[in-house]
C-alpha positions in Angstrom: 0.0 0.0 0.0 1.2 3.5 -0.9 0.1 6.8 0.5 -0.6 9.4 -2.2 -1.7 13.0 -2.4 -5.0 13.6 -4.0 -3.1 15.1 -7.0 -1.0 11.9 -7.4 -4.1 9.8 -7.1 -5.9 11.8 -9.8 -2.9 11.3 -12.1 -3.5 7.5 -12.0 -6.5 7.9 -14.2 -5.7 7.8 -17.9 -7.6 8.5 -21.1 -10.3 5.9 -21.9 -10.2 4.2 -18.5 -13.2 2.9 -16.6 -13.6 4.6 -13.2 -16.0 3.7 -10.4 -16.6 5.8 -7.4 -18.3 4.8 -4.1 -20.9 6.7 -2.1 -24.5 7.8 -2.0 -26.7 10.9 -2.3 -25.6 13.8 -0.2 -21.9 12.9 0.4 -22.3 9.6 2.2 -19.0 7.7 1.6 -18.3 9.8 -1.4 -14.5 10.2 -2.1 -15.1 13.9 -2.6 -11.4 15.0 -2.5 -10.4 12.5 -5.2 -13.3 13.4 -7.5 -12.5 17.1 -7.1 -8.8 16.6 -7.8 -9.7 14.6 -10.9 -12.1 17.3 -12.2 -9.5 20.0 -11.5 -6.8 18.1 -13.5 -9.1 17.8 -16.5 -10.0 21.5 -16.3 -6.3 22.4 -16.3 -5.0 19.8 -18.8 -7.9 18.3 -20.7 -7.0 14.9 -19.3 -8.1 12.2 -18.6 -10.7 12.2 -21.5 -13.2 9.6 -22.8 -13.8 7.9 -19.5 -16.4 5.4 -18.6 -17.7 6.6 -15.2 -19.9 4.5 -12.9 -21.3 4.9 -9.5 -24.0 2.6 -8.0 -26.0 5.3 -6.3 -26.4 8.9 -7.4 -23.6 11.0 -5.8 -23.5 14.7 -5.4 -25.0 17.7 -3.7 -27.2 18.5 -6.8 -24.9 21.5 -7.5 -21.2 21.2 -7.9 -19.9 18.3 -5.8 -19.7 14.5 -6.2 -20.1 13.3 -9.8 -20.5 16.9 -11.0 -16.7 17.3 -10.9 -16.6 15.0 -13.9 -19.5 16.6 -15.8 -17.2 18.4 -18.3 -17.4 18.1 -22.1 -15.1 15.4 -23.3 -14.2 14.0 -19.9 -16.8 11.2 -19.7 -18.1 9.3 -22.8 -20.2 6.7 -21.0 -22.0 7.0 -17.6 -23.4 4.0 -15.7 -25.4 4.7 -12.6 -28.8 4.3 -11.0 -29.6 8.0 -10.6 -28.7 11.3 -12.2 -30.8 13.5 -9.9 -27.9 14.1 -7.5 -25.6 15.2 -10.3 -27.8 17.3 -12.6 -24.9 18.7 -14.6 -24.9 15.3 -16.5 -28.6 15.5 -17.3 -28.4 18.0 -20.3 -25.4 16.0 -21.6 -27.6 12.9 -21.6 -30.6 14.6 -23.1 -28.4 16.1 -25.9 -26.8 12.7 -26.6 -23.4 14.0 -25.7 -22.7 11.0 -23.5 -23.9 7.4 -23.5 -25.9 7.4 -20.3 -27.6 4.5 -18.5 -29.7 4.4 -15.4 -29.9 0.8 -14.1 -31.5 -0.4 -10.9 -29.4 0.4 -7.8 -29.7 -3.2 -6.5 -28.6 -4.6 -9.9 -25.4 -2.5 -10.0 -24.7 -3.2 -6.3 -25.1 -7.0 -6.8 -23.3 -6.9 -10.1 -20.1 -5.7 -8.3 -20.2 -9.0 -6.4 -20.8 -11.1 -9.5 -17.9 -9.3 -11.2 -15.7 -9.9 -8.2 -16.3 -13.7 -8.6 -15.8 -13.7 -12.4 -19.4 -14.8 -13.0 -21.1 -13.9 -16.3 -23.2 -11.0 -15.0 -26.3 -10.8 -12.8 -29.3 -12.9 -13.7 -32.5 -11.5 -12.2 -36.1 -10.8 -12.9 -35.7 -7.2 -11.6 -36.4 -4.8 -14.4 -38.7 -6.9 -16.5 -41.4 -4.9 -18.3 -39.8 -1.6 -17.3 -37.6 0.8 -19.3 -34.6 -1.3 -18.2 -36.0 -4.2 -20.2 -34.1 -4.5 -23.5 -37.5 -4.7 -25.2 -38.0 -1.1 -24.1 -34.8 1.0 -23.6 -32.4 -1.3 -21.9 -31.8 1.4 -19.3 -30.4 3.9 -22.0 -31.1 7.5 -21.2 -28.8 9.3 -23.6 -26.5 8.8 -26.6 -26.2 5.7 -28.8 -26.0 2.3 -27.2 -22.5 0.9 -28.1 -22.4 -2.0 -25.7 -25.8 -3.3 -24.4 -25.9 -3.5 -20.6 -28.7 -6.1 -20.3 -30.2 -8.9 -22.4 -33.3 -11.0 -22.2 -32.9 -14.7 -21.6 -35.1 -17.7 -20.8 -34.5 -20.2 -18.1 -36.9 -23.1 -17.2 -39.6 -21.5 -19.2 -39.4 -18.1 -17.4 -38.1 -14.7 -18.6 -35.0 -13.3 -16.9 -32.7 -10.4 -17.4 -28.9 -10.8 -17.6 -27.1 -7.7 -16.7 -23.6 -7.8 -18.3 -20.3 -7.3 -16.4 -18.1 -4.4 -17.5 -14.4 -3.5 -17.1 -13.3 -1.3 -14.2 -9.7 0.0 -14.3 -9.7 2.0 -11.2 -11.9 2.5 -8.1 -12.1 5.6 -5.9 -13.6 4.3 -2.6 -13.9 5.8 0.9 -13.4 4.7 4.5 -12.6 6.2 7.9 -9.2 4.8 9.0 -6.4 3.0 7.1 -3.5 1.3 8.8 0.0 1.1 7.4 -0.9 -2.2 5.7 -3.8 -0.7 3.9 -6.6 -2.2 5.9 -9.7 0.0 5.9 -12.3 0.5 8.5 -15.6 2.6 8.2 -16.5 3.3 11.8 -17.6 6.9 11.1 -19.3 6.4 7.8 -23.0 6.9 7.3 -23.6 4.0 5.0 -21.8 0.7 4.2 -22.2 0.6 0.4 -20.5 -2.2 -1.5 -16.9 -1.4 -0.7 -15.6 -4.9 -0.4 -17.3 -6.3 -3.5 -16.1 -3.3 -5.6 -12.5 -3.6 -4.4 -12.6 -7.4 -5.1 -14.0 -6.8 -8.6 -11.3 -4.2 -9.5 -8.5 -6.4 -8.1 -9.7 -9.4 -10.1 -9.6 -7.2 -13.3 -6.0 -6.0 -12.5 -7.1 -2.5 -11.7 -6.2 -0.1 -9.0 -8.0 0.5 -5.7 -7.6 4.0 -4.2 -9.3 4.7 -0.8 -9.8 8.1 0.7 -9.7 8.1 4.5 -9.4 10.7 7.2 -6.7 9.2 9.4 -3.8 6.7 9.4 -3.2 4.1 12.1 -0.1 2.1 13.0 0.0 -1.4 11.7 -1.6 -3.9 14.2 -3.7 -1.3 16.1 -7.0 -1.5 14.3 -10.0 -3.5 15.6 -9.7 -6.0 12.9 -13.3 -7.2 13.2 -14.1 -3.7 11.9 -12.0 -3.9 8.8 -14.3 -3.6 5.7 -11.7 -3.6 3.0 -8.6 -5.8 3.6 -5.2 -4.4 2.8 -4.6 -7.1 0.2 -7.1 -5.3 -2.0 -5.9 -1.7 -1.5 -3.2 -0.2 -3.7 -3.2 3.4 -2.6 -4.6 5.5 0.4 -5.2 9.2 0.3 -5.6 10.9 3.7 -8.1 13.8 4.0 -8.2 14.9 7.7 -11.2 17.2 7.3 -13.4 14.5 5.6 -17.0 15.2 6.3 -19.5 12.4 7.1 -22.0 13.9 4.6 -22.2 17.1 2.7 -24.7 18.5 5.2 -23.3 17.0 8.4 -19.7 17.0 9.4 -20.2 14.2 11.9 -23.2 12.7 13.8 -22.5 9.7 16.0 -26.1 8.4 15.6 -25.5 8.0 11.8 -22.6 5.7 12.4 -24.4 3.7 15.2 -22.3 4.9 18.1 -25.4 6.2 20.0 -29.2 6.1 19.8 -31.2 9.3 20.0 -34.5 9.8 21.9 -37.5 9.8 19.6 -38.1 13.5 20.5 -34.8 14.3 18.9 -36.1 13.3 15.5 -37.6 16.5 14.1 -41.3 16.4 13.1 -42.3 17.4 9.5 -43.8 20.8 9.1 -47.6 20.6 8.5 -48.4 20.6 4.9 -49.1 18.3 1.9 -45.9 16.3 2.4 -46.9 15.6 6.1 -50.5 14.7 5.2 -49.3 12.2 2.6 -46.7 10.7 4.9 -49.3 10.4 7.7 -51.7 8.6 5.4 -49.0 6.3 4.2 -47.9 5.6 7.8 -51.4 4.4 8.5 -50.4 1.3 6.4 -47.6 0.4 8.9 -48.2 -2.5 11.2 -46.1 -4.0 14.1 -43.9 -6.8 12.9 -44.4 -6.0 9.2 -41.0 -5.5 7.4 -41.1 -2.3 5.5 -38.9 -0.3 3.1 -38.8 3.5 3.2 -37.7 4.8 -0.2 -36.5 8.2 -1.3 -38.5 11.4 -1.8 -41.7 12.1 0.0 -41.8 8.6 1.6 -38.8 9.4 3.8 -41.1 11.5 5.9 -42.8 8.3 7.2 -40.1 7.7 9.7 -40.4 11.2 11.1 -44.2 10.7 11.4 -43.6 7.3 13.1 -41.3 9.0 15.6 -43.8 11.8 16.3 -46.6 9.3 16.7 -44.5 7.2 19.1 -44.8 4.0 17.0 -41.3 3.9 15.7 -40.2 1.3 18.2 -43.2 -0.9 17.3 -42.4 -1.2 13.5 -39.6 -2.4 11.3 -38.3 0.1 8.8 -35.4 -0.6 6.4 -33.8 1.2 3.5 -31.9 0.1 0.5 -28.6 1.4 1.8 -28.4 -1.5 4.2 -30.1 -0.4 7.4 -32.6 -2.5 9.3 -34.7 -1.0 12.1 -34.7 2.6 13.4 -35.5 5.7 11.4 -34.3 6.3 7.9 -33.5 10.0 7.6 -35.4 12.6 5.6 -33.9 15.8 4.2 -30.3 16.3 2.8 -28.9 13.3 4.7 -31.6 10.8 3.5 -30.0 7.5 2.8 -28.5 7.3 6.3 -30.5 6.3 9.4 -30.7 6.7 13.1 -31.3 4.1 15.9 -30.8 1.2 13.5 -30.5 -2.4 14.7 -28.2 -3.7 12.0 -26.2 -2.4 9.0 -25.5 -4.8 6.2 -23.5 -4.3 3.0 -25.8 -3.0 0.2 -25.6 -6.1 -2.0 -27.0 -8.3 0.8 -29.8 -5.9 1.5 -30.9 -6.2 -2.1 -30.6 -10.0 -1.9 -33.1 -9.8 0.9 -35.3 -7.4 -1.0 -35.2 -9.4 -4.3 -36.1 -12.5 -2.4 -39.4 -11.1 -1.3 -38.3 -10.0 2.2 -40.2 -6.7 2.1 -43.9 -7.0 3.2 -44.7 -3.4 2.4 -42.7 -0.8 0.5 -43.2 3.0 0.6 -42.1 4.7 -2.6 -42.8 7.9 -4.6 -44.6 8.4 -7.9 -44.4 11.1 -10.5 -46.8 9.8 -13.3 -49.4 7.1 -13.1 -51.6 5.7 -15.9 -55.0 4.0 -15.7 -53.3 0.5 -15.6 -51.3 1.4 -12.6 -48.0 1.8 -14.5 -45.7 4.3 -12.7 -43.0 6.6 -14.0 -40.4 8.2 -11.7 -37.3 8.1 -14.0 -37.8 10.5 -16.9 -40.4 13.3 -17.3 -40.9 17.0 -18.1 -37.6 17.2 -20.0 -35.4 15.8 -17.2 -33.8 12.5 -16.2 -34.0 11.5 -12.6 -33.0 7.8 -12.8 -34.3 4.9 -10.9 -32.3 4.3 -7.7 -33.5 1.2 -5.9 -37.1 1.8 -7.0 -37.3 -1.2 -9.4 -35.8 -3.8 -7.0 -38.1 -2.6 -4.2 -41.4 -2.1 -6.1 -41.0 -5.3 -8.1 -40.3 -7.6 -5.2 -42.3 -6.2 -2.3 -45.6 -7.9 -1.5 -47.4 -4.6 -1.5 -46.2 -1.1 -2.5 -47.6 2.2 -1.2 -46.8 4.9 -3.7 -46.9 8.5 -2.4 -47.1 11.9 -4.1 -49.0 15.1 -4.4 -52.1 14.8 -6.7 -50.7 17.5 -9.0 -47.3 19.3 -9.1 -46.0 22.8 -9.7 -47.4 25.5 -7.5 -49.9 23.4 -5.5 -51.2 25.2 -2.4 -53.7 23.8 0.1 -55.4 24.9 3.3 -56.7 22.7 6.1 -59.6 23.9 8.3 -61.2 21.8 11.1 -60.2 18.5 9.6 -61.1 19.4 6.0 -59.0 20.1 3.0 -59.3 23.0 0.6 -57.3 23.5 -2.6 -56.1 27.1 -2.7 -54.2 26.8 -5.9 -54.0 23.8 -8.2 -50.7 22.4 -9.4 -49.8 23.1 -13.1 -48.8 19.5 -13.9 -51.1 16.5 -14.0 -49.7 13.2 -12.6 -52.5 10.9 -13.5 -51.9 10.6 -17.3 -53.2 8.5 -20.2 -49.6 8.1 -21.4 -46.4 8.1 -19.2 -42.9 8.7 -20.6 -41.2 5.7 -19.1 -42.4 2.6 -17.2 -40.6 2.3 -13.9 -43.2 0.0 -12.5 -45.5 -2.3 -14.5 -49.0 -2.5 -13.0 -49.9 -5.5 -15.2 -46.8 -7.4 -14.2 -47.4 -6.7 -10.5 -51.0 -7.9 -10.8 -49.9 -11.0 -12.6 -47.5 -11.8 -9.8 -50.1 -11.1 -7.1 -48.5 -7.9 -5.8 -50.7 -5.1 -4.5 -50.3 -1.3 -4.9 -51.9 1.7 -3.1 -51.5 5.3 -4.3 -51.6 8.0 -1.6 -52.1 11.7 -2.3 -53.1 14.6 -0.1 -56.7 14.5 -1.4 -57.3 11.0 -2.6 -56.2 7.3 -2.2 -56.3 4.8 -5.1 -55.8 1.1 -5.2 -54.7 -1.0 -8.1 -57.3 -3.7 -8.5 -57.9 -6.1 -11.4 -55.6 -4.1 -13.6 -57.4 -0.8 -13.0 -57.0 2.2 -10.7 -59.8 2.4 -8.2 -60.5 5.5 -6.1 -61.1 4.3 -2.5 -60.8 7.4 -0.4 -61.4 11.1 -0.7 -60.4 13.9 1.6 -63.1 15.7 3.6 -63.9 19.0 1.9 -62.8 17.9 -1.5 -65.3 17.9 -4.4 -65.0 14.7 -6.5 -65.6 16.4 -9.9 -63.9 19.7 -9.4 -60.8 18.7 -7.4 -60.1 15.1 -8.6 -61.7 14.0 -11.9 -61.1 17.4 -13.6 -57.4 16.9 -13.1 -57.0 13.3 -14.3 -56.6 12.3 -18.0 -58.8 9.2 -17.3 -61.7 8.3 -15.0 -60.8 5.7 -12.3 -63.2 3.1 -11.0 -65.3 4.7 -8.3 -67.1 2.3 -5.9 -69.9 3.4 -3.7 -70.0 4.4 -1.0 -66.7 6.3 -1.2 -64.8 6.5 2.1 -63.5 9.7 3.6 -59.8 10.0 4.5 -59.3 10.2 8.3 -60.0 13.8 9.5 -56.9 13.7 11.8 -54.7 13.8 8.7 -55.7 17.4 8.2 -55.1 18.8 11.6 -51.6 20.0 12.7 -51.5 18.2 16.1 -50.3 14.5 16.3 -52.9 12.0 15.2 -52.5 9.6 18.2 -51.7 6.6 16.1 -50.1 4.8 19.0 -53.6 4.3 20.5 -55.1 3.0 17.3 -56.1 -0.7 17.4 -53.5 -1.5 14.6 -50.6 -0.4 16.8 -51.8 -1.5 20.3 
């Protein structure tokens, strides 16, 4: 193992190489100093050019950090990730076909690192069938011309499967907390586990270089060796960055790394508004002992609601980053969690998810059609990507999709347990046609998986291949406030239930006393 400066590490990357970086979302385990140095080198010299750049989860602060350091014309020719929303500088490059860009399921990319480490011929899974990831649709391509397909359709024992193909990696930029003089890496202060070991093994098998950014160096023989996450035999170079921050928003929080548990009162409640109303209604689908996933976006507010309602200790929440139990975070540090019971490497969390381990998943939606197909990945002239959405929604026994009924300027008022629309959103979400299929309602129905759609004014259920309106908010007019803002008419059974009036009052709902949680 050799200790390098960030500049020396950046100089290891040559034209045309394939680079992978670790991390997630808002700076969790992102080797920020290495990416910044690499971007600076290109800005000054025009090298390295023509890179293939991959990262399993979207990485960046949605402005200038993370993957954005490499979003320079000519620097990257191919991008492989699960999400672009955290590095929006790449989005116009993909939309304008300036790069060959793919957004593949987060779990697929995470597990693929392990398959590549073992030299196996890719990842064979049903995850992604009948979505835009399926090669019969787009094969995950979001920009440019496909030069090397990332996925192919195969048949095994009379069933359709997808085979996600391995790809070369020449160099990895990873991150940990402490390195010893032998290159052993621990992650005791990190906010997520990621797939550090699998990635390092994959790169080593291919003869590439593994560079790890850490914040401190320890003498050989002094680490707690049960805490080593990347063995020194896999590490070529270490870069020491003493001021390394845990996330972009938080320099260090001991509860993120599991060194302490916080009182439920320390978890801030959501401000009262549409987001809280939706998170509350979704939280009413929680049950003690039921294993749940809390996805990104509006659904992250469910853990905050559960803490405020004093039911967090009675339920089992997980997130795709590897946390089991506790409260997945909302806000800029989402992806991390507090008060968790276990932290497992991300590929193993997705093994559990893909195997049907989630009883109920809570995810977001952007567009929905009459058949219950959902789009979250590409819409209104932008590319978000898919994250762990496909793995989660396609394998959970039931999925609760959450979102506002319309978007763009929506304003509401709540008065005495009743909802009033002050200003309607400009953009419809319930459409005849959606731009991409991120979730296939027909495929879910064929496999016996249920779906519920929660908004601030109405709740729908996917039933017999059709969207059925099952609840409406008190104070809302069916024709004026709902049907007038949908491209299609849902099934409307009679009598139509009212949503719980407690949802529309600012004080806690008292869910802990409800029969479902007692």
